[in-house]
N, C-alpha and C positions, 0 to 999 in steps of 0.2 A: 329733838330726839336723836340719840346717838346712832351710829351705824349698827352697833351691837343690838341696840334696842329694837331697831326696825327689823333686823334679821330675826331676833327672838320672836317678835310678833308674827312675822311671816311664817315662822316655823310652827306656829300654833300654840305657843305658850299662853296659858290662860291668865286671867287676873289673879292677883294675890288674894287669897280667901281669908276673911276675918269674920268673927261672930258679931252679933249686935252690940254686945257689951264693949268690945274693942272699938267698934265704930263710934259709940257714944264717947269713949275715952278720947279718940282722935278729934272728934268734933269739939269737945270741951277744951282741948289744948289749942286748937285753932282759934276758938273764941277768945281764949285768954291772951293769945299772941296778938290778935287783931285789936283788942282793947288796949293792950300795953303799947302797941306801936301806932295806934290810930289809923288802922287800915280798914277801909269801908268795904264790906262784903256785899250786902244786899243793895240793890238799886232803888231809889225812890220811885214810886209808882208813876209820877209825872215823866220821869226819864224813860221808863219802860213803855209808857203809852206813846210818847213821841217817837221812840225807835220803831215801834210797830207801825205807826202811821207812815213813817218814811220808807217802809219796805213795801208799800202798796202801790199798785199801778206802775211797776218798775219799767216795763217796756215802753209804755206811753211817755214816761218822763225822759227816758233815753232818746226816744225819737224826737221829742221837743228840743233836746239839747244838741242834736247832731250838727245843725247848721252853724253853731257857734264854736265847734270844736274841730280838731283834725280827725278825719275819718280814717282810721288805721285798720279797719276790720278785714281788709284783704291782705294784711301783712302777717306772715307766719310768726306766731307768738305762742309761748307755752309756759306753764308754771312747773316748779319742782319743789316738793314739800315732803315732810315726813308722811309715812303711810297712814297715820291716824289723824292727820290735819283736818280740821273742820272748815277752815277758810283758807283761801288762796289769794293773798293780797299783793303779790308781785309776779310779773311775767317779764320775759326777755325776748328780744328779737335781735337778729344780727344780719349784716350784709357785708361780705368781704369783696371789695372792689380792687381794681388795679392800683389805684393811687390812695386808697384810704380804707379803713375799717369803720363801719358805722354800727354802733351798739345802742339799742333802745332798752331802757328799763321802764316798764309800765307799772305804776303803783296805783292801787285802788284809790279813787278820788274821794277820800273820806270827808274832806272839808266841804264837798258839795252837800253833804247830809249833816255834818257836825260843824257848826259855825258859831261865832260869838253871840248870836241872837238865840241860840238853841239851849234847851235844858241839858242836852248831852254834853255840850261844850263846858258848861259850868261844872258839871259833875266830873268831867275828864280833868279839868284844872285841879280839882280837889284830889283826885286819885293819883294823877301824874304818871302812872305806869300800870301795866298788868303785872300781877304778882304770881309767880309760878312756884307752887309747892308740890312735892311729890304726891301725885294723885289728886290734886286740887288746884284750881285756878281762880284767882280773883281778877276779873277783867276790868280794864280801864273804860271800855265802851260796852254797851249791851251786846251780848253775843249774837242776838238776832240780826243785828246790823252787819257784823263781820261775816256771818254765814249766808247772807242773801245778797244785798245790793253791793256790798264791798268785797265779795268773793268772786275772783276772776275765773269762774267755772268755764269749762270748755263749751264751745258751740253756742254761747249766749253773749249778746252785746252787753258791755259793761263800760261805765264811765271811769276814766283813768287820768292820772297825772303823769305824763311821759317825760323822761329825761333822754334827749337824743344827743349822742356824743359822736362826733366825727374825730377819729383817732389817726395820727400819723402811723403808717404801717411799720415803720422802722423803730421809732422811739416810743410809740403808744401814748404820746402826749396828746392833749386836747388840741385839735385844730379849731373846732367850733363846738359850742354847747348851746342847746336850745331846750327850753322847758316850757311845756304847754299842756293844756287840757285836751283830752282825746277821747275817742270811742274805740275800743278794741274788741276783738272776739278771739279768745284763746283757742288754739287748735288741739291742745292736749294737756291733761293734768298728769304729770309724771311724779312718781315717788322717787326718792333718792336711789333705791335699788333698781327701779325701772330705767332711770337715766344711765346708771352704770351698765345695765344690760344692753341698752341701745348703743352705747359707745363700743361695747364689745361685739355686738351683733346688729349691724344696721338693718338687716332684714326684719328684725323684730318690730320695726316701726309699723308694719302692716297690722299688728295686733293691738296697737295703741291708738290708731287714728281711724276716724270715720272718713276723712277726706284723703283719697289716694293721691291727690295732686300735691299734697304738702310733703316736701322733702325734709322731714324733721331730722332724719339721721344725719344728713349733711350739715344742717344748721347746728345740731348738737356737737358735732365734731369740730366745726369752726369755732364755736364759743368755748369749747374746751381748750383748743389750741391758744385762743386769746387769753383765757383765764390762767392757763399754765404759765404763759409768758409774763402776765401781770404779777402772778405770785412770785416767780423767780426774781423779777425786777424789784419788787418790794423788799424781798430778803436781801438782795445785793445792796439796795439803797439804805438799809438799816432798819427796816420794819421788823419788829420782834415777832417771831413765829414760834409759839410754844408747843404747837401740835404738828410735828413734821410729817405725820403719817395720814393726813387728811385725804379722803378719797376724792375722785374727780368730780362727782356730782356736787359735793359740799363746796369744793374749791370754786366751781363755776359760780354758784350762788354767792359765796362770800366775796369773790373778786368783783363780780358785776355790781353788787350792792355797794361795796367800798368805792368803786369807780363812780357810781352815780351820786353817792353821798358827797364825795369830794368835789364833783362837778357842780352840784348845787351850791355847796359852800363857797366855791370860787366865784360863782355867779353872784351870790348875795354880797360878798365882801368886795371883790375887785371890780365887778361891772356895775353894781348898784350902790355900793358903799353903805349897805344897810346893817343895822344891828339884827341879830337873830339868836337862836339858841345854839351856840357853838359848843362843841365838845372839846374841853381843854384837859390835857393830861400832863401834869408836871413831871419833870425827870427826877430820879433819885440823885442824891449827892454822890460825888466820887467815892466817898467812904462807904456809902450804902451799897453801891455797885461792887466795890471791892469785897465787902462782906459776903454778898451773894456769890461772887465768883469763887471765893475761898471755900464756901460751903459746898459748892458744886465740885470743886477740885478734890475735896476730901471724900467724895463718894466712890465706892468700890467700882473699878472698871471704867471710870470717867476721867478724861483728861481735857481740861479747858483749852480750847483753841487759842493760840497766840498769834494768829496770822493777821489780826486786825485790831486797831486801837479802840474801835467802837464796841462797847460791851454787848450791845444788842446783836451785832453780827457775830461776835465771839460765842454768844449763847446759841445762836442759830446753827453755827458750824459744829459746836459741841454736841447739840442734840442729834445731829445727823449720824454721828459715830457712837453715841452713848448706847449702852444696853437698854432694851425696852423696860427692864425692871426698874430702871432709875429715872424714867420719864417723869413720874409724879414728883419725885424728890427735887429734880431740877426745876420743874414748874413752881413748886412750893418755895424754893430758895429765891427765885426771881420775884414772885408775887409778894413775898414777905417784905421786900424793900421798896415796892412800887407805891408811890402816893396814889390816893384816890383820884380818878378822873371826875370832873365836875362840869356842869353846864354854866356857861358864862355868855353875856351879851357881847363881850370883847373877845375875839378869837385869838389874840396874840399870846404867844407862849406855846401854841401848837399842841399836837398830840404826840407825846414822846414815844409811846409803844409802837404806834403806827409810823412814826417819823414823818408825819404830815405837818406842813407849816400851818395849815388851817384845816379844820375838819368840823363837820356837823352831821346831824342825822336827818334823813328824809324818807327812808324806805320802809318804815314801820309805823305809820300813823295810827294804826289800830291799837298798838300796845305801848307807845311812848308819846308823852306829851310834847317832847321836843320836836318830833317829826310832824305832829299835828299842827303845832304852831308855825313851824317852818313852811309847811304847805300853804298856810294862810298868808304868810309874809311873801312867799314867792308869787302867789297869784295876785295879791292886792297891793303889794308894796306898803302895806299898813302894819307898822310895828306896834304891838300892844304897849300901852303906856307903862304897864306894870312888868315889863319884860325881865328886868333884873331880879325882881321878886320871884317871878316864875322860874327863873334859872335856879335860884337858891332852893325854892320849894321842890323842884324836880330832883335836884341833887340829894336833898334830905330824904325824899320819899324813896329814891333808889336805894339809899343806905338802909332805910327801914325795911324795904323789901328783901334785901340781901340778909339782914339780920333775922327776919322772920323765917326765911328759907333755912338758914343755918340752924336756928334753934329748933325748928320743926324736924329737920333731919336728925338732929341729936336725939330728940324725943322718940322718933321712930326706932332708932337703934336701941334706946333704953327699954322699949316695950317689945323688943325682939323682932322688929320688922326691918327688912332691908330697904333703905330709902331708894336705891337704884331700881330694885325690882318693882316697888310701888310706883315709881315715876314712869318706868318704861311700860308696865303692864296694867296699871290701874288696880282698883280694889273691887272685890265682890263680897257682899255681905251674905253669909250663908247661915241657915238654921243649924242648931246643934245636931239635929237628927240627920242632916244631909251627910 
């Protein structure tokens, strides 16, 4: 959800109201798109039954697991998500020391519940991702799983997969990386706007916490300072940043997740030499980049920065001085020449937009097959024999999901509904008499 969306919800904007006939019209369009693009909406009953069974006796199962995991329940940890989020699948912790910065990213341990011998795994392999349409979501995994045992709700023990990163305080490079199964207990569930408020007013922590001994305000300030440095470092190194006005809360989550994903990928490739579901983003040709830069230069009030030979850095610098009204046009010019990113078992070629030599996904196993598979590989060192086919399948299904969203948004416009309003506020079906 965007910042504007969260603000709009907080201000009390209600759902977009439609009548029953329009609701049927939308449902018919979704069904048409799902059939056209082979997108599975309803879950088989066996998958739903298995998911329900795996959410029973949660606390006892966690207690049975504690001796075989790192017990991090006394560590300050918190989640930050949109205001209307139903599940909280990642949490962060930080410790700033004299000679290092330690960052922990805790991800819900989905593969404890969804593994190759389960019905849910088989279904996830078919779906490959969660599909987000305005006002409608087609989940990769049964929502009951994400909203219970895989949701890092505050003040409850949860099983996690933790990425522990010891960073050089000057360069922010990895000194050590450790990835392990853990048990955590989140101290707070923050919305993005609450995180912003906490950074502005540390005293507001008293209203967000049950445990007065947790210094969440200090931790939030420390992780913001780290995320800000990581963000600026990425831009200087040539990582393409097409949204220069991102707020602090989103920047924290984005940078921490990128750092964790990159750490896991380095561990898989350099330390273990394993194939995995890497994310590869080819670079445009020089002619394509020149085409994009010429289109940007022709925009009213925009002057392309000439201070650097790398077009990614030139675009970053141009965006900082460009009028806000031209932001979308600059983004469009760049995205038009960008090749599609894809999943590959061979990481080499890197991720051009991020300017990462090697990159992969780990932090969203509830909604992406790549992350789910990478969790399994990290834990077991067992690479699925069909990995190359899974990479191709995940790439194809992501393309289908994007096409589905694009066509559904176009349809909403055609029937007089604002896709952004529907996406941000949801839909309410009302009777004609109301």
